[in-house]
One Martini backbone bead per residue (centre of mass of N, CA, C, O) as a GRO file, in nm:
protein
  117
    1UNK     BB    1   0.592  -1.435   0.661
    2UNK     BB    2   0.708  -1.180   0.450
    3UNK     BB    3   0.580  -0.931   0.299
    4UNK     BB    4   0.593  -0.899  -0.072
    5UNK     BB    5   0.658  -0.672  -0.349
    6UNK     BB    6   0.753  -0.729  -0.691
    7UNK     BB    7   0.870  -0.498  -0.941
    8UNK     BB    8   0.916  -0.474  -1.293
    9UNK     BB    9   1.128  -0.261  -1.493
   10UNK     BB   10   1.267  -0.130  -1.786
   11UNK     BB   11   1.326   0.142  -1.618
   12UNK     BB   12   1.502   0.320  -1.393
   13UNK     BB   13   1.343   0.588  -1.380
   14UNK     BB   14   1.076   0.461  -1.303
   15UNK     BB   15   1.168   0.316  -1.045
   16UNK     BB   16   1.261   0.572  -0.900
   17UNK     BB   17   0.981   0.709  -0.905
   18UNK     BB   18   0.831   0.488  -0.750
   19UNK     BB   19   0.988   0.509  -0.491
   20UNK     BB   20   0.910   0.803  -0.434
   21UNK     BB   21   0.602   0.751  -0.428
   22UNK     BB   22   0.600   0.552  -0.191
   23UNK     BB   23   0.727   0.742   0.018
   24UNK     BB   24   0.517   0.972  -0.019
   25UNK     BB   25   0.281   0.750   0.064
   26UNK     BB   26   0.437   0.624   0.355
   27UNK     BB   27   0.687   0.466   0.302
   28UNK     BB   28   0.952   0.357   0.427
   29UNK     BB   29   1.276   0.335   0.313
   30UNK     BB   30   1.318   0.034   0.446
   31UNK     BB   31   1.047  -0.074   0.250
   32UNK     BB   32   1.213   0.031  -0.014
   33UNK     BB   33   1.356  -0.136  -0.302
   34UNK     BB   34   1.627  -0.096  -0.530
   35UNK     BB   35   1.718  -0.293  -0.827
   36UNK     BB   36   2.020  -0.257  -1.025
   37UNK     BB   37   2.287  -0.173  -1.213
   38UNK     BB   38   2.292   0.127  -1.088
   39UNK     BB   39   2.139  -0.002  -0.816
   40UNK     BB   40   2.200  -0.260  -0.590
   41UNK     BB   41   2.155  -0.241  -0.301
   42UNK     BB   42   2.074  -0.521  -0.113
   43UNK     BB   43   2.242  -0.719  -0.290
   44UNK     BB   44   2.525  -0.638  -0.163
   45UNK     BB   45   2.454  -0.802   0.118
   46UNK     BB   46   2.505  -1.054  -0.025
   47UNK     BB   47   2.624  -1.339  -0.108
   48UNK     BB   48   2.906  -1.315  -0.322
   49UNK     BB   49   3.137  -1.239  -0.580
   50UNK     BB   50   2.898  -1.138  -0.761
   51UNK     BB   51   2.623  -0.989  -0.879
   52UNK     BB   52   2.488  -1.243  -0.985
   53UNK     BB   53   2.474  -1.384  -0.704
   54UNK     BB   54   2.352  -1.159  -0.526
   55UNK     BB   55   2.083  -1.116  -0.681
   56UNK     BB   56   1.981  -1.402  -0.650
   57UNK     BB   57   1.986  -1.415  -0.340
   58UNK     BB   58   1.795  -1.181  -0.289
   59UNK     BB   59   1.537  -1.298  -0.435
   60UNK     BB   60   1.529  -1.558  -0.267
   61UNK     BB   61   1.490  -1.422   0.006
   62UNK     BB   62   1.217  -1.285  -0.070
   63UNK     BB   63   1.056  -1.546  -0.230
   64UNK     BB   64   1.179  -1.794  -0.044
   65UNK     BB   65   0.945  -1.892   0.180
   66UNK     BB   66   0.974  -2.143   0.357
   67UNK     BB   67   0.826  -2.405   0.171
   68UNK     BB   68   0.842  -2.209  -0.060
   69UNK     BB   69   0.889  -2.191  -0.420
   70UNK     BB   70   0.995  -1.924  -0.642
   71UNK     BB   71   1.097  -1.920  -0.970
   72UNK     BB   72   1.097  -1.600  -1.011
   73UNK     BB   73   1.370  -1.522  -0.891
   74UNK     BB   74   1.544  -1.594  -1.138
   75UNK     BB   75   1.398  -1.420  -1.347
   76UNK     BB   76   1.441  -1.148  -1.209
   77UNK     BB   77   1.748  -1.158  -1.188
   78UNK     BB   78   1.801  -1.177  -1.492
   79UNK     BB   79   1.663  -0.904  -1.567
   80UNK     BB   80   1.845  -0.727  -1.399
   81UNK     BB   81   2.115  -0.817  -1.538
   82UNK     BB   82   1.980  -0.700  -1.828
   83UNK     BB   83   1.839  -0.395  -1.709
   84UNK     BB   84   1.638  -0.410  -1.513
   85UNK     BB   85   1.406  -0.296  -1.256
   86UNK     BB   86   1.352  -0.330  -0.899
   87UNK     BB   87   1.073  -0.334  -0.672
   88UNK     BB   88   1.059  -0.356  -0.315
   89UNK     BB   89   0.781  -0.421  -0.100
   90UNK     BB   90   0.695  -0.388   0.264
   91UNK     BB   91   0.409  -0.469   0.378
   92UNK     BB   92   0.189  -0.466   0.686
   93UNK     BB   93  -0.087  -0.384   0.558
   94UNK     BB   94  -0.364  -0.380   0.371
   95UNK     BB   95  -0.342  -0.078   0.283
   96UNK     BB   96  -0.048  -0.114   0.177
   97UNK     BB   97  -0.102  -0.315  -0.040
   98UNK     BB   98  -0.295  -0.137  -0.206
   99UNK     BB   99  -0.108   0.102  -0.245
  100UNK     BB  100   0.122  -0.046  -0.387
  101UNK     BB  101  -0.039  -0.156  -0.623
  102UNK     BB  102  -0.129   0.112  -0.741
  103UNK     BB  103   0.150   0.234  -0.791
  104UNK     BB  104   0.275   0.010  -0.959
  105UNK     BB  105   0.048  -0.020  -1.184
  106UNK     BB  106   0.051   0.280  -1.281
  107UNK     BB  107   0.367   0.212  -1.397
  108UNK     BB  108   0.392  -0.047  -1.571
  109UNK     BB  109   0.481  -0.332  -1.519
  110UNK     BB  110   0.623  -0.638  -1.645
  111UNK     BB  111   0.625  -0.746  -1.338
  112UNK     BB  112   0.465  -0.942  -1.064
  113UNK     BB  113   0.537  -1.029  -0.716
  114UNK     BB  114   0.356  -1.203  -0.449
  115UNK     BB  115   0.404  -1.211  -0.084
  116UNK     BB  116   0.137  -1.233   0.177
  117UNK     BB  117   0.154  -1.512   0.384
   0.00000   0.00000   0.00000
């Protein structure tokens, strides 16, 4: 599995600031993704005729890995379609996991989903 932490924020501005903070903290830009109505990001690369389908496919790709199914993919996709913004971080090392957690939680996400193993 590919480790990922997804944090959901009420406000696009906060999510954008969190992305900047993660990159300034050492995460490469290709391992920090923002998805929202204002900035569709990697969701646009997913199959589907409309944003509704693409954003759902994107979060299922991130969160449904291997034999495990995480029902939170649909919940996060629904909230993004309703105006929340999501940051997905792809940490590679334990210290990156801790760094990402600290930055994300310092900015008060409304939900966090972690797939680390």
